[in-house]
N, CA and C atoms of all chains as a GROMACS GRO file, in nm:
protein
  636
    1MET      N    1   3.870  14.627   4.285
    1MET     CA    2   3.922  14.726   4.170
    1MET      C    3   3.795  14.787   4.112
    2ASP      N    4   3.778  14.914   4.099
    2ASP     CA    5   3.668  14.967   4.042
    2ASP      C    6   3.671  15.014   3.884
    3LYS      N    7   3.589  15.071   3.819
    3LYS     CA    8   3.593  15.102   3.685
    3LYS      C    9   3.703  15.215   3.651
    4ASN      N   10   3.703  15.309   3.759
    4ASN     CA   11   3.809  15.424   3.728
    4ASN      C   12   3.952  15.384   3.757
    5GLU      N   13   3.962  15.280   3.848
    5GLU     CA   14   4.100  15.226   3.860
    5GLU      C   15   4.152  15.151   3.731
    6VAL      N   16   4.037  15.076   3.687
    6VAL     CA   17   4.074  15.022   3.537
    6VAL      C   18   4.115  15.112   3.441
    7LEU      N   19   4.043  15.217   3.440
    7LEU     CA   20   4.066  15.326   3.329
    7LEU      C   21   4.222  15.379   3.353
    8ILE      N   22   4.258  15.398   3.471
    8ILE     CA   23   4.378  15.450   3.506
    8ILE      C   24   4.498  15.359   3.464
    9GLN      N   25   4.468  15.246   3.487
    9GLN     CA   26   4.558  15.132   3.426
    9GLN      C   27   4.574  15.118   3.283
   10LEU      N   28   4.456  15.135   3.234
   10LEU     CA   29   4.448  15.116   3.086
   10LEU      C   30   4.531  15.234   3.013
   11GLN      N   31   4.517  15.354   3.066
   11GLN     CA   32   4.590  15.459   3.015
   11GLN      C   33   4.740  15.437   3.021
   12GLU      N   34   4.791  15.381   3.124
   12GLU     CA   35   4.941  15.351   3.114
   12GLU      C   36   4.969  15.250   3.033
   13ILE      N   37   4.882  15.145   3.011
   13ILE     CA   38   4.903  15.037   2.911
   13ILE      C   39   4.894  15.097   2.770
   14PHE      N   40   4.810  15.197   2.747
   14PHE     CA   41   4.806  15.247   2.621
   14PHE      C   42   4.926  15.347   2.590
   15ARG      N   43   4.967  15.407   2.684
   15ARG     CA   44   5.079  15.491   2.654
   15ARG      C   45   5.214  15.406   2.632
   16ASP      N   46   5.227  15.303   2.708
   16ASP     CA   47   5.348  15.213   2.703
   16ASP      C   48   5.343  15.147   2.577
   17THR      N   49   5.232  15.092   2.524
   17THR     CA   50   5.209  15.008   2.408
   17THR      C   51   5.211  15.089   2.279
   18LEU      N   52   5.151  15.217   2.282
   18LEU     CA   53   5.141  15.312   2.162
   18LEU      C   54   5.267  15.406   2.167
   19ASP      N   55   5.363  15.401   2.279
   19ASP     CA   56   5.470  15.477   2.274
   19ASP      C   57   5.435  15.623   2.266
   20ASN      N   58   5.331  15.662   2.340
   20ASN     CA   59   5.283  15.799   2.327
   20ASN      C   60   5.236  15.835   2.476
   21GLU      N   61   5.319  15.926   2.544
   21GLU     CA   62   5.291  15.956   2.683
   21GLU      C   63   5.160  16.061   2.694
   22GLU      N   64   5.127  16.110   2.582
   22GLU     CA   65   5.033  16.203   2.576
   22GLU      C   66   4.882  16.143   2.562
   23VAL      N   67   4.871  16.016   2.563
   23VAL     CA   68   4.733  15.962   2.532
   23VAL      C   69   4.667  15.972   2.674
   24VAL      N   70   4.541  16.023   2.649
   24VAL     CA   71   4.456  16.053   2.775
   24VAL      C   72   4.320  15.992   2.708
   25LEU      N   73   4.293  15.874   2.819
   25LEU     CA   74   4.155  15.802   2.795
   25LEU      C   75   4.045  15.841   2.877
   26THR      N   76   3.921  15.838   2.815
   26THR     CA   77   3.809  15.848   2.904
   26THR      C   78   3.722  15.714   2.879
   27PHE      N   79   3.615  15.705   2.938
   27PHE     CA   80   3.532  15.600   2.909
   27PHE      C   81   3.465  15.611   2.764
   28ASP      N   82   3.448  15.728   2.720
   28ASP     CA   83   3.409  15.750   2.588
   28ASP      C   84   3.505  15.738   2.482
   29THR      N   85   3.630  15.731   2.509
   29THR     CA   86   3.745  15.724   2.399
   29THR      C   87   3.725  15.605   2.306
   30THR      N   88   3.730  15.631   2.170
   30THR     CA   89   3.719  15.506   2.071
   30THR      C   90   3.856  15.524   2.000
   31ALA      N   91   3.883  15.426   1.914
   31ALA     CA   92   3.994  15.420   1.833
   31ALA      C   93   4.010  15.540   1.764
   32ASN      N   94   3.899  15.604   1.704
   32ASN     CA   95   3.913  15.731   1.632
   32ASN      C   96   3.972  15.844   1.698
   33ASP      N   97   3.980  15.841   1.835
   33ASP     CA   98   4.027  15.960   1.918
   33ASP      C   99   4.179  15.941   1.942
   34VAL      N  100   4.230  15.830   1.918
   34VAL     CA  101   4.370  15.802   1.937
   34VAL      C  102   4.456  15.767   1.810
   35GLU      N  103   4.539  15.854   1.771
   35GLU     CA  104   4.606  15.840   1.636
   35GLU      C  105   4.658  15.715   1.611
   36GLU      N  106   4.746  15.660   1.713
   36GLU     CA  107   4.813  15.529   1.701
   36GLU      C  108   4.730  15.405   1.691
   37TRP      N  109   4.614  15.425   1.744
   37TRP     CA  110   4.519  15.302   1.769
   37TRP      C  111   4.457  15.256   1.644
   38ASP      N  112   4.517  15.167   1.580
   38ASP     CA  113   4.460  15.131   1.456
   38ASP      C  114   4.436  14.970   1.453
   39SER      N  115   4.400  14.898   1.358
   39SER     CA  116   4.361  14.762   1.363
   39SER      C  117   4.481  14.664   1.393
   40LEU      N  118   4.592  14.716   1.365
   40LEU     CA  119   4.713  14.649   1.393
   40LEU      C  120   4.768  14.667   1.540
   41THR      N  121   4.772  14.797   1.582
   41THR     CA  122   4.806  14.801   1.724
   41THR      C  123   4.703  14.775   1.827
   42HIS      N  124   4.572  14.752   1.783
   42HIS     CA  125   4.461  14.686   1.853
   42HIS      C  126   4.504  14.564   1.917
   43ILE      N  127   4.559  14.469   1.832
   43ILE     CA  128   4.595  14.338   1.884
   43ILE      C  129   4.710  14.357   1.985
   44HIS      N  130   4.794  14.442   1.965
   44HIS     CA  131   4.903  14.468   2.049
   44HIS      C  132   4.863  14.510   2.187
   45LEU      N  133   4.754  14.596   2.180
   45LEU     CA  134   4.685  14.658   2.302
   45LEU      C  135   4.617  14.553   2.383
   46VAL      N  136   4.541  14.462   2.302
   46VAL     CA  137   4.472  14.343   2.376
   46VAL      C  138   4.564  14.258   2.451
   47VAL      N  139   4.663  14.232   2.383
   47VAL     CA  140   4.773  14.129   2.436
   47VAL      C  141   4.816  14.179   2.569
   48SER      N  142   4.865  14.310   2.555
   48SER     CA  143   4.924  14.394   2.683
   48SER      C  144   4.828  14.399   2.790
   49ILE      N  145   4.675  14.424   2.762
   49ILE     CA  146   4.572  14.435   2.838
   49ILE      C  147   4.560  14.308   2.923
   50GLU      N  148   4.558  14.207   2.840
   50GLU     CA  149   4.535  14.045   2.886
   50GLU      C  150   4.643  14.014   3.001
   51LYS      N  151   4.771  14.049   2.946
   51LYS     CA  152   4.868  14.019   3.036
   51LYS      C  153   4.876  14.106   3.176
   52HIS      N  154   4.840  14.226   3.161
   52HIS     CA  155   4.828  14.310   3.293
   52HIS      C  156   4.730  14.263   3.385
   53PHE      N  157   4.610  14.234   3.326
   53PHE     CA  158   4.500  14.212   3.394
   53PHE      C  159   4.484  14.069   3.435
   54LYS      N  160   4.561  13.981   3.366
   54LYS     CA  161   4.555  13.818   3.391
   54LYS      C  162   4.407  13.772   3.353
   55VAL      N  163   4.370  13.838   3.224
   55VAL     CA  164   4.239  13.775   3.172
   55VAL      C  165   4.270  13.734   3.034
   56ARG      N  166   4.176  13.680   2.968
   56ARG     CA  167   4.177  13.633   2.827
   56ARG      C  168   4.048  13.661   2.773
   57PHE      N  169   4.036  13.732   2.658
   57PHE     CA  170   3.935  13.768   2.579
   57PHE      C  171   3.911  13.664   2.460
   58THR      N  172   3.781  13.652   2.416
   58THR     CA  173   3.780  13.572   2.295
   58THR      C  174   3.772  13.672   2.176
   59SER      N  175   3.774  13.614   2.058
   59SER     CA  176   3.773  13.715   1.940
   59SER      C  177   3.644  13.793   1.940
   60LYS      N  178   3.534  13.730   1.962
   60LYS     CA  179   3.416  13.803   1.968
   60LYS      C  180   3.409  13.929   2.062
   61GLU      N  181   3.461  13.884   2.190
   61GLU     CA  182   3.470  14.002   2.288
   61GLU      C  183   3.548  14.115   2.238
   62ILE      N  184   3.660  14.097   2.181
   62ILE     CA  185   3.768  14.173   2.129
   62ILE      C  186   3.698  14.277   2.017
   63GLN      N  187   3.617  14.212   1.939
   63GLN     CA  188   3.530  14.295   1.844
   63GLN      C  189   3.424  14.378   1.887
   64SER      N  190   3.376  14.332   2.017
   64SER     CA  191   3.256  14.390   2.054
   64SER      C  192   3.254  14.516   2.122
   65TRP      N  193   3.375  14.565   2.184
   65TRP     CA  194   3.393  14.690   2.240
   65TRP      C  195   3.381  14.796   2.146
   66LYS      N  196   3.293  14.905   2.191
   66LYS     CA  197   3.273  15.039   2.101
   66LYS      C  198   3.358  15.135   2.169
   67ASN      N  199   3.399  15.129   2.290
   67ASN     CA  200   3.481  15.234   2.351
   67ASN      C  201   3.549  15.173   2.473
   68ILE      N  202   3.634  15.262   2.542
   68ILE     CA  203   3.717  15.235   2.650
   68ILE      C  204   3.612  15.182   2.768
   69GLY      N  205   3.497  15.250   2.787
   69GLY     CA  206   3.413  15.214   2.899
   69GLY      C  207   3.390  15.068   2.880
   70GLU      N  208   3.345  15.024   2.764
   70GLU     CA  209   3.304  14.879   2.720
   70GLU      C  210   3.405  14.785   2.752
   71LEU      N  211   3.535  14.831   2.712
   71LEU     CA  212   3.633  14.752   2.747
   71LEU      C  213   3.682  14.732   2.891
   72ALA      N  214   3.660  14.833   2.970
   72ALA     CA  215   3.671  14.836   3.109
   72ALA      C  216   3.576  14.739   3.180
   73ASP      N  217   3.443  14.752   3.127
   73ASP     CA  218   3.348  14.663   3.182
   73ASP      C  219   3.385  14.516   3.148
   74GLY      N  220   3.438  14.495   3.019
   74GLY     CA  221   3.480  14.375   2.997
   74GLY      C  222   3.574  14.322   3.092
   75ILE      N  223   3.678  14.397   3.117
   75ILE     CA  224   3.785  14.344   3.220
   75ILE      C  225   3.722  14.313   3.352
   76LEU      N  226   3.638  14.408   3.410
   76LEU     CA  227   3.584  14.390   3.538
   76LEU      C  228   3.495  14.247   3.529
   77ALA      N  229   3.424  14.243   3.422
   77ALA     CA  230   3.349  14.108   3.424
   77ALA      C  231   3.415  13.986   3.430
   78LYS      N  232   3.564  13.996   3.419
   78LYS     CA  233   3.634  13.872   3.427
   78LYS      C  234   3.714  13.862   3.550
   79LYS      N  235   3.704  13.972   3.626
   79LYS     CA  236   3.779  13.967   3.756
   79LYS      C  237   3.701  13.893   3.880
   80MET      N  238   5.014  12.036   1.278
   80MET     CA  239   4.903  12.132   1.228
   80MET      C  240   4.834  12.044   1.122
   81GLU      N  241   4.712  12.027   1.121
   81GLU     CA  242   4.644  11.951   1.008
   81GLU      C  243   4.638  12.036   0.879
   82ASN      N  244   4.614  12.168   0.876
   82ASN     CA  245   4.610  12.247   0.769
   82ASN      C  246   4.761  12.299   0.722
   83ARG      N  247   4.796  12.272   0.590
   83ARG     CA  248   4.940  12.299   0.574
   83ARG      C  249   4.941  12.439   0.524
   84LEU      N  250   5.047  12.517   0.578
   84LEU     CA  251   5.067  12.667   0.533
   84LEU      C  252   5.169  12.658   0.429
   85GLN      N  253   5.126  12.698   0.295
   85GLN     CA  254   5.210  12.700   0.182
   85GLN      C  255   5.266  12.851   0.171
   86PHE      N  256   5.398  12.850   0.182
   86PHE     CA  257   5.465  12.993   0.169
   86PHE      C  258   5.435  13.048   0.027
   87HIS      N  259   5.419  13.174   0.046
   87HIS     CA  260   5.366  13.243  -0.081
   87HIS      C  261   5.450  13.372  -0.092
   88HIS      N  262   5.451  13.458   0.001
   88HIS     CA  263   5.538  13.572  -0.001
   88HIS      C  264   5.582  13.652   0.122
   89VAL      N  265   5.681  13.722   0.117
   89VAL     CA  266   5.725  13.817   0.220
   89VAL      C  267   5.674  13.966   0.187
   90GLY      N  268   5.588  14.021   0.266
   90GLY     CA  269   5.540  14.162   0.233
   90GLY      C  270   5.640  14.254   0.299
   91THR      N  271   5.662  14.373   0.217
   91THR     CA  272   5.762  14.470   0.263
   91THR      C  273   5.696  14.596   0.214
   92LEU      N  274   5.694  14.711   0.294
   92LEU     CA  275   5.646  14.826   0.270
   92LEU      C  276   5.740  14.908   0.183
   93VAL      N  277   5.683  14.997   0.086
   93VAL     CA  278   5.768  15.080   0.006
   93VAL      C  279   5.699  15.210   0.018
   94GLU      N  280   5.781  15.309   0.018
   94GLU     CA  281   5.734  15.450   0.017
   94GLU      C  282   5.669  15.497  -0.121
   95ASN      N  283   5.747  15.454  -0.222
   95ASN     CA  284   5.705  15.493  -0.360
   95ASN      C  285   5.709  15.371  -0.443
   96MET      N  286   5.597  15.328  -0.490
   96MET     CA  287   5.593  15.199  -0.574
   96MET      C  288   5.664  15.215  -0.701
   97ALA      N  289   5.661  15.310  -0.769
   97ALA     CA  290   5.736  15.326  -0.912
   97ALA      C  291   5.882  15.318  -0.883
   98ASP      N  292   5.930  15.374  -0.758
   98ASP     CA  293   6.088  15.364  -0.749
   98ASP      C  294   6.115  15.218  -0.706
   99ALA      N  295   6.027  15.166  -0.624
   99ALA     CA  296   6.062  15.022  -0.585
   99ALA      C  297   6.057  14.923  -0.712
  100ILE      N  298   5.964  14.954  -0.788
  100ILE     CA  299   5.948  14.850  -0.915
  100ILE      C  300   6.068  14.864  -1.015
  101SER      N  301   6.111  14.996  -1.019
  101SER     CA  302   6.227  15.026  -1.094
  101SER      C  303   6.350  14.936  -1.039
  102HIS      N  304   6.373  14.954  -0.892
  102HIS     CA  305   6.479  14.888  -0.842
  102HIS      C  306   6.475  14.732  -0.852
  103TYR      N  307   6.346  14.672  -0.840
  103TYR     CA  308   6.342  14.543  -0.844
  103TYR      C  309   6.344  14.489  -0.984
  104THR      N  310   6.306  14.572  -1.081
  104THR     CA  311   6.320  14.530  -1.218
  104THR      C  312   6.464  14.521  -1.258
  105ASP      N  313   6.540  14.628  -1.213
  105ASP     CA  314   6.695  14.605  -1.233
  105ASP      C  315   6.739  14.491  -1.177
  106LEU      N  316   6.705  14.443  -1.050
  106LEU     CA  317   6.758  14.318  -0.983
  106LEU      C  318   6.719  14.186  -1.037
  107PHE      N  319   6.585  14.179  -1.084
  107PHE     CA  320   6.540  14.054  -1.126
  107PHE      C  321   6.469  14.053  -1.282
  108GLY      N  322   6.476  14.158  -1.343
  108GLY     CA  323   6.425  14.173  -1.481
  108GLY      C  324   6.272  14.174  -1.473
  109PRO      N  325   6.229  14.259  -1.590
  109PRO     CA  326   6.084  14.288  -1.595
  109PRO      C  327   5.988  14.175  -1.583
  110GLU      N  328   6.033  14.055  -1.636
  110GLU     CA  329   5.936  13.946  -1.630
  110GLU      C  330   5.907  13.886  -1.497
  111SER      N  331   5.988  13.934  -1.391
  111SER     CA  332   5.955  13.891  -1.262
  111SER      C  333   5.866  13.971  -1.175
  112VAL      N  334   5.829  14.092  -1.236
  112VAL     CA  335   5.757  14.194  -1.166
  112VAL      C  336   5.612  14.192  -1.228
  113SER      N  337   5.524  14.190  -1.126
  113SER     CA  338   5.382  14.188  -1.174
  113SER      C  339   5.319  14.319  -1.185
  114PRO      N  340   5.209  14.326  -1.250
  114PRO     CA  341   5.135  14.460  -1.254
  114PRO      C  342   5.090  14.500  -1.117
  115VAL      N  343   5.088  14.648  -1.100
  115VAL     CA  344   5.041  14.691  -0.964
  115VAL      C  345   4.889  14.673  -0.955
  116ILE      N  346   4.856  14.631  -0.832
  116ILE     CA  347   4.706  14.574  -0.808
  116ILE      C  348   4.666  14.672  -0.681
  117ALA      N  349   4.555  14.753  -0.690
  117ALA     CA  350   4.501  14.833  -0.584
  117ALA      C  351   4.411  14.727  -0.506
  118ILE      N  352   4.444  14.716  -0.354
  118ILE     CA  353   4.373  14.636  -0.262
  118ILE      C  354   4.253  14.754  -0.204
  119GLY      N  355   4.152  14.755  -0.246
  119GLY     CA  356   4.046  14.862  -0.195
  119GLY      C  357   4.034  14.874  -0.050
  120SER      N  358   4.002  14.734   0.007
  120SER     CA  359   3.973  14.728   0.156
  120SER      C  360   4.103  14.777   0.257
  121GLN      N  361   4.203  14.752   0.197
  121GLN     CA  362   4.324  14.776   0.275
  121GLN      C  363   4.397  14.918   0.239
  122GLN      N  364   4.339  14.967   0.139
  122GLN     CA  365   4.388  15.112   0.094
  122GLN      C  366   4.547  15.099   0.053
  123VAL      N  367   4.576  14.992   0.006
  123VAL     CA  368   4.722  14.978  -0.050
  123VAL      C  369   4.730  14.945  -0.179
  124ASN      N  370   4.855  14.984  -0.244
  124ASN     CA  371   4.872  14.916  -0.389
  124ASN      C  372   4.972  14.811  -0.356
  125VAL      N  373   4.955  14.690  -0.436
  125VAL     CA  374   5.048  14.592  -0.407
  125VAL      C  375   5.137  14.555  -0.546
  126CYS      N  376   5.247  14.494  -0.548
  126CYS     CA  377   5.294  14.436  -0.661
  126CYS      C  378   5.402  14.313  -0.609
  127PHE      N  379   5.392  14.218  -0.688
  127PHE     CA  380   5.461  14.071  -0.673
  127PHE      C  381   5.580  14.075  -0.746
  128VAL      N  382   5.702  14.044  -0.681
  128VAL     CA  383   5.821  14.021  -0.746
  128VAL      C  384   5.859  13.874  -0.726
  129LYS      N  385   5.857  13.796  -0.838
  129LYS     CA  386   5.871  13.659  -0.840
  129LYS      C  387   6.025  13.623  -0.809
  130MET      N  388   6.040  13.546  -0.696
  130MET     CA  389   6.189  13.497  -0.652
  130MET      C  390   6.214  13.357  -0.694
  131ALA      N  391   6.096  13.265  -0.690
  131ALA     CA  392   6.106  13.131  -0.741
  131ALA      C  393   5.955  13.084  -0.764
  132ASN      N  394   5.945  12.961  -0.793
  132ASN     CA  395   5.825  12.920  -0.816
  132ASN      C  396   5.728  12.942  -0.692
  133GLU      N  397   5.622  13.033  -0.704
  133GLU     CA  398   5.525  13.040  -0.617
  133GLU      C  399   5.571  13.099  -0.485
  134SER      N  400   5.698  13.191  -0.493
  134SER     CA  401   5.758  13.253  -0.388
  134SER      C  402   5.779  13.395  -0.434
  135TYR      N  403   5.735  13.491  -0.352
  135TYR     CA  404   5.746  13.634  -0.412
  135TYR      C  405   5.771  13.733  -0.300
  136ILE      N  406   5.824  13.844  -0.327
  136ILE     CA  407   5.834  13.972  -0.249
  136ILE      C  408   5.700  14.029  -0.275
  137GLU      N  409   5.633  14.078  -0.166
  137GLU     CA  410   5.510  14.160  -0.201
  137GLU      C  411   5.559  14.302  -0.164
  138LEU      N  412   5.555  14.407  -0.266
  138LEU     CA  413   5.563  14.539  -0.229
  138LEU      C  414   5.434  14.587  -0.196
  139VAL      N  415   5.437  14.655  -0.090
  139VAL     CA  416   5.310  14.724  -0.044
  139VAL      C  417   5.328  14.878  -0.027
  140GLU      N  418   5.229  14.946  -0.116
  140GLU     CA  419   5.255  15.096  -0.085
  140GLU      C  420   5.122  15.149  -0.016
  141SER      N  421   5.125  15.231   0.070
  141SER     CA  422   5.012  15.297   0.139
  141SER      C  423   4.942  15.384   0.037
  142CYS      N  424   4.808  15.393   0.029
  142CYS     CA  425   4.739  15.465  -0.050
  142CYS      C  426   4.655  15.596   0.022
  143GLY      N  427   4.699  15.630   0.137
  143GLY     CA  428   4.657  15.736   0.227
  143GLY      C  429   4.667  15.704   0.364
  144GLU      N  430   4.622  15.813   0.434
  144GLU     CA  431   4.645  15.828   0.585
  144GLU      C  432   4.554  15.708   0.654
  145GLU      N  433   4.444  15.664   0.582
  145GLU     CA  434   4.365  15.575   0.650
  145GLU      C  435   4.389  15.436   0.626
  146SER      N  436   4.507  15.416   0.552
  146SER     CA  437   4.553  15.268   0.518
  146SER      C  438   4.613  15.204   0.650
  147VAL      N  439   4.592  15.062   0.659
  147VAL     CA  440   4.625  15.001   0.776
  147VAL      C  441   4.772  15.012   0.803
  148VAL      N  442   4.856  15.032   0.689
  148VAL     CA  443   4.999  15.047   0.694
  148VAL      C  444   5.067  15.174   0.698
  149SER      N  445   4.980  15.289   0.688
  149SER     CA  446   5.044  15.425   0.678
  149SER      C  447   5.126  15.446   0.784
  150LYS      N  448   5.090  15.415   0.927
  150LYS     CA  449   5.164  15.449   1.030
  150LYS      C  450   5.303  15.372   1.036
  151MET      N  451   5.300  15.256   0.994
  151MET     CA  452   5.413  15.168   0.976
  151MET      C  453   5.522  15.233   0.872
  152VAL      N  454   5.451  15.278   0.773
  152VAL     CA  455   5.536  15.350   0.663
  152VAL      C  456   5.621  15.471   0.735
  153LYS      N  457   5.547  15.553   0.812
  153LYS     CA  458   5.596  15.665   0.882
  153LYS      C  459   5.720  15.616   0.965
  154LYS      N  460   5.698  15.501   1.027
  154LYS     CA  461   5.799  15.442   1.135
  154LYS      C  462   5.909  15.381   1.055
  155LYS      N  463   5.904  15.381   0.927
  155LYS     CA  464   6.020  15.331   0.855
  155LYS      C  465   6.024  15.171   0.869
  156VAL      N  466   5.914  15.099   0.900
  156VAL     CA  467   5.907  14.971   0.888
  156VAL      C  468   5.921  14.916   0.736
  157THR      N  469   5.995  14.815   0.721
  157THR     CA  470   6.003  14.755   0.581
  157THR      C  471   5.937  14.622   0.581
  158TYR      N  472   6.010  14.498   0.601
  158TYR     CA  473   5.954  14.374   0.590
  158TYR      C  474   5.856  14.351   0.722
  159TYR      N  475   5.743  14.319   0.702
  159TYR     CA  476   5.650  14.312   0.813
  159TYR      C  477   5.544  14.190   0.810
  160HIS      N  478   5.547  14.105   0.717
  160HIS     CA  479   5.454  14.001   0.726
  160HIS      C  480   5.503  13.887   0.618
  161ILE      N  481   5.449  13.764   0.658
  161ILE     CA  482   5.470  13.647   0.570
  161ILE      C  483   5.335  13.605   0.516
  162GLY      N  484   5.316  13.576   0.390
  162GLY     CA  485   5.193  13.530   0.329
  162GLY      C  486   5.198  13.399   0.302
  163TYR      N  487   5.088  13.310   0.351
  163TYR     CA  488   5.084  13.168   0.311
  163TYR      C  489   4.937  13.141   0.242
  164LYS      N  490   4.955  13.053   0.150
  164LYS     CA  491   4.827  13.009   0.092
  164LYS      C  492   4.795  12.876   0.173
  165VAL      N  493   4.649  12.867   0.177
  165VAL     CA  494   4.579  12.773   0.267
  165VAL      C  495   4.477  12.698   0.183
  166ASP      N  496   4.450  12.572   0.195
  166ASP     CA  497   4.314  12.517   0.140
  166ASP      C  498   4.192  12.564   0.197
  167ASN      N  499   4.182  12.558   0.325
  167ASN     CA  500   4.068  12.590   0.394
  167ASN      C  501   4.107  12.707   0.500
  168ILE      N  502   4.062  12.836   0.452
  168ILE     CA  503   4.112  12.936   0.537
  168ILE      C  504   4.042  12.943   0.686
  169THR      N  505   3.914  12.889   0.680
  169THR     CA  506   3.829  12.905   0.816
  169THR      C  507   3.882  12.804   0.923
  170SER      N  508   3.925  12.678   0.873
  170SER     CA  509   3.964  12.576   0.961
  170SER      C  510   4.117  12.611   1.005
  171THR      N  511   4.185  12.674   0.906
  171THR     CA  512   4.315  12.713   0.934
  171THR      C  513   4.310  12.823   1.056
  172VAL      N  514   4.234  12.927   1.035
  172VAL     CA  515   4.228  12.998   1.130
  172VAL      C  516   4.190  12.956   1.285
  173SER      N  517   4.088  12.866   1.281
  173SER     CA  518   4.035  12.803   1.404
  173SER      C  519   4.168  12.741   1.466
  174GLU      N  520   4.254  12.647   1.385
  174GLU     CA  521   4.349  12.593   1.439
  174GLU      C  522   4.463  12.669   1.498
  175LEU      N  523   4.489  12.792   1.420
  175LEU     CA  524   4.580  12.863   1.470
  175LEU      C  525   4.533  12.955   1.593
  176GLU      N  526   4.391  12.979   1.610
  176GLU     CA  527   4.352  13.024   1.721
  176GLU      C  528   4.373  12.957   1.862
  177GLN      N  529   4.368  12.810   1.826
  177GLN     CA  530   4.404  12.723   1.911
  177GLN      C  531   4.543  12.724   1.975
  178MET      N  532   4.637  12.789   1.877
  178MET     CA  533   4.769  12.809   1.916
  178MET      C  534   4.800  12.937   1.950
  179ASP      N  535   4.699  13.013   2.003
  179ASP     CA  536   4.717  13.140   2.046
  179ASP      C  537   4.724  13.248   1.959
  180TYR      N  538   4.714  13.231   1.820
  180TYR     CA  539   4.716  13.329   1.714
  180TYR      C  540   4.615  13.427   1.728
  181ARG      N  541   4.606  13.542   1.693
  181ARG     CA  542   4.503  13.645   1.712
  181ARG      C  543   4.476  13.700   1.583
  182PRO      N  544   4.352  13.654   1.520
  182PRO     CA  545   4.312  13.704   1.396
  182PRO      C  546   4.254  13.840   1.381
  183MET      N  547   4.274  13.907   1.266
  183MET     CA  548   4.224  14.030   1.259
  183MET      C  549   4.078  13.991   1.165
  184ASP      N  550   4.031  14.087   1.076
  184ASP     CA  551   3.906  14.059   0.995
  184ASP      C  552   3.946  13.999   0.871
  185TYR      N  553   3.854  13.931   0.826
  185TYR     CA  554   3.870  13.880   0.692
  185TYR      C  555   3.854  13.993   0.588
  186PHE      N  556   3.922  13.985   0.473
  186PHE     CA  557   3.869  14.061   0.366
  186PHE      C  558   3.905  13.988   0.220
  187HIS      N  559   3.847  14.054   0.119
  187HIS     CA  560   3.865  13.987  -0.006
  187HIS      C  561   3.972  14.071  -0.087
  188SER      N  562   4.065  14.011  -0.135
  188SER     CA  563   4.184  14.063  -0.192
  188SER      C  564   4.175  14.053  -0.349
  189GLU      N  565   4.183  14.173  -0.419
  189GLU     CA  566   4.202  14.191  -0.550
  189GLU      C  567   4.322  14.131  -0.609
  190ALA      N  568   4.427  14.113  -0.516
  190ALA     CA  569   4.547  14.046  -0.566
  190ALA      C  570   4.533  13.892  -0.568
  191PHE      N  571   4.427  13.846  -0.532
  191PHE     CA  572   4.409  13.701  -0.525
  191PHE      C  573   4.278  13.670  -0.585
  192GLU      N  574   4.220  13.729  -0.696
  192GLU     CA  575   4.106  13.710  -0.753
  192GLU      C  576   3.979  13.717  -0.647
  193GLY      N  577   4.000  13.807  -0.571
  193GLY     CA  578   3.879  13.813  -0.464
  193GLY      C  579   3.862  13.720  -0.358
  194LYS      N  580   3.977  13.624  -0.351
  194LYS     CA  581   3.955  13.531  -0.263
  194LYS      C  582   3.975  13.591  -0.107
  195ARG      N  583   3.933  13.504  -0.017
  195ARG     CA  584   3.941  13.559   0.128
  195ARG      C  585   4.093  13.552   0.188
  196CYS      N  586   4.118  13.658   0.252
  196CYS     CA  587   4.251  13.668   0.318
  196CYS      C  588   4.230  13.722   0.449
  197ILE      N  589   4.326  13.684   0.533
  197ILE     CA  590   4.322  13.738   0.677
  197ILE      C  591   4.449  13.762   0.741
  198PHE      N  592   4.472  13.857   0.812
  198PHE     CA  593   4.599  13.875   0.892
  198PHE      C  594   4.581  13.822   1.024
  199LEU      N  595   4.691  13.761   1.094
  199LEU     CA  596   4.695  13.699   1.232
  199LEU      C  597   4.821  13.743   1.282
  200PHE      N  598   4.830  13.779   1.405
  200PHE     CA  599   4.946  13.777   1.501
  200PHE      C  600   4.974  13.664   1.559
  201SER      N  601   5.099  13.605   1.565
  201SER     CA  602   5.152  13.490   1.649
  201SER      C  603   5.164  13.529   1.765
  202PRO      N  604   5.182  13.435   1.875
  202PRO     CA  605   5.196  13.471   2.014
  202PRO      C  606   5.317  13.552   2.034
  203ASP      N  607   5.403  13.536   1.929
  203ASP     CA  608   5.530  13.637   1.929
  203ASP      C  609   5.515  13.758   1.863
  204MET      N  610   5.377  13.796   1.834
  204MET     CA  611   5.349  13.911   1.753
  204MET      C  612   5.402  13.929   1.620
  205HIS      N  613   5.437  13.823   1.560
  205HIS     CA  614   5.474  13.820   1.414
  205HIS      C  615   5.349  13.816   1.334
  206LEU      N  616   5.345  13.912   1.232
  206LEU     CA  617   5.218  13.902   1.155
  206LEU      C  618   5.229  13.823   1.042
  207ILE      N  619   5.137  13.737   1.010
  207ILE     CA  620   5.120  13.656   0.898
  207ILE      C  621   4.988  13.683   0.834
  208GLU      N  622   4.982  13.645   0.706
  208GLU     CA  623   4.860  13.653   0.619
  208GLU      C  624   4.828  13.527   0.563
  209LEU      N  625   4.705  13.484   0.568
  209LEU     CA  626   4.643  13.367   0.505
  209LEU      C  627   4.569  13.390   0.393
  210ILE      N  628   4.592  13.327   0.282
  210ILE     CA  629   4.535  13.345   0.135
  210ILE      C  630   4.465  13.229   0.112
  211GLU      N  631   4.323  13.232   0.084
  211GLU     CA  632   4.248  13.128   0.038
  211GLU      C  633   4.282  13.068  -0.091
  212LYS      N  634   4.306  12.947  -0.120
  212LYS     CA  635   4.350  12.900  -0.237
  212LYS      C  636   4.238  12.889  -0.337
   0.00000   0.00000   0.00000
């Protein structure tokens, strides 16, 4: 699995979790770019991502991502 | 669990604090309703309605689009968290993390004399708040 495949899967997870089919992610996307992505839905997203990719992140890792690209890197590092 | 969670409140969102206070004052009397307190870091106003000794309903009003709860208000969410007081908030969070709880960031709450508070999601995605005694 490469970073682009992770991005495509992340987009589906975001659309499902945030209940918004119009979400479009890029590696530069941040929480400021997605209206429904706030500190509460962030935890929902993390849990959905962990279940989907069968990985587990620490609290420190969860707080370290600055954008979707860093999140994708974090997923790939655990695969 | 080593750290005891002492029930303190159920948090519920209200669209208009003045209307909610009027309603709860009718229900439980003015002596049961606290003054409104602004929680700066969360961008909300809160008010506690006493149900019993150390048991409250927390009315939470969003103070703007940037508040954590503004989107929940739009979705018509009402009751959304349970608040517990704890003796040692740091060790309680560690213990809950071992039980798969997901913590958010600590904040200092004007509603509790500036003491540290934190929201966590349970494995079932139930939201709880811990308040340092």
